[in-house]
C-alpha positions in Angstrom: 123.4 93.9 174.8 126.6 95.8 176.0 130.2 96.7 175.0 132.4 93.7 175.3 135.4 94.4 177.6 137.2 91.7 175.9 138.4 92.5 172.5 141.9 92.6 170.5 143.3 95.9 169.6 145.8 95.6 167.0 147.8 99.3 166.4 148.7 99.4 162.7 151.4 102.8 162.4 151.8 102.8 158.9 148.3 103.3 158.6 147.5 105.3 161.3 145.1 103.6 163.0 143.9 101.3 165.9 141.9 98.3 164.8 139.3 96.3 167.4 138.2 92.8 167.0 136.5 89.6 168.2 139.8 87.8 167.3 143.2 89.0 165.5 142.7 88.9 162.2 141.9 92.1 160.6 139.2 91.7 157.7 137.5 89.0 159.2 137.6 89.5 162.9 137.9 92.9 163.5 134.5 95.1 163.5 136.1 98.7 163.9 139.1 100.8 163.8 139.7 104.6 164.5 142.1 106.7 162.0 143.6 110.0 163.4 143.2 113.1 161.6 144.4 116.7 162.3 140.6 118.0 162.7 139.1 114.7 163.3 138.8 111.1 163.5 137.3 108.6 161.7 135.5 105.5 163.0 135.2 103.2 160.4 133.6 100.0 160.5 135.2 96.9 158.4 131.9 95.4 157.5 129.9 98.9 157.8 127.5 98.3 154.6 125.8 95.6 156.1 125.0 97.6 159.5 121.9 98.9 160.1 121.7 102.8 160.5 118.6 104.4 160.7 120.4 107.8 162.1 122.3 107.8 158.8 125.7 108.3 160.1 127.7 106.0 157.8 129.8 107.5 154.8 131.5 105.7 152.4 130.5 103.8 148.8 133.1 101.0 149.3 132.1 97.2 149.0 132.3 96.9 152.9 133.9 100.0 154.4 132.0 102.4 156.1 133.1 105.3 158.3 131.7 108.0 160.5 133.6 111.6 160.9 133.9 112.6 164.4 135.1 115.9 165.0 133.9 116.3 168.7 133.4 114.6 172.1 129.6 114.8 171.8 128.9 113.0 168.2 131.2 110.1 169.9 129.2 109.4 172.8 125.9 109.5 170.9 123.2 106.8 171.0 123.8 106.2 167.5 127.4 105.7 167.7 126.9 103.2 170.3 124.4 101.3 168.4 126.5 100.9 165.2 129.6 99.6 168.0 127.3 97.2 169.4 125.7 95.7 165.8 129.3 95.6 164.5 130.3 93.4 167.5 127.1 90.9 167.5 128.0 90.9 163.5 131.8 89.7 164.3 130.9 87.4 167.0 128.1 85.8 164.7 130.6 85.3 161.8 133.5 84.0 163.8 131.1 81.6 165.7 130.0 80.2 162.1 126.1 81.2 163.0 
């Protein structure tokens, strides 16, 4: 499976994030967001608690949300990050299609 080129991006200036999904609905169709901070960025997953994470990258203790702190480009390009994104996209596509 490859990363989908056709996605919906919504910028949320007040929250300081850009959000990505398979449709426009933030909490049901979006799979990830990028939150910008001074020294790093958070790559967050709206349904990260249900994602497979064999590398143990995901942080957070909430009911659904999880994130990965990224401070350098090498981490952003890792296979583990790509696997999380692919899993999150697949999850939202399944949810959106009603499967």
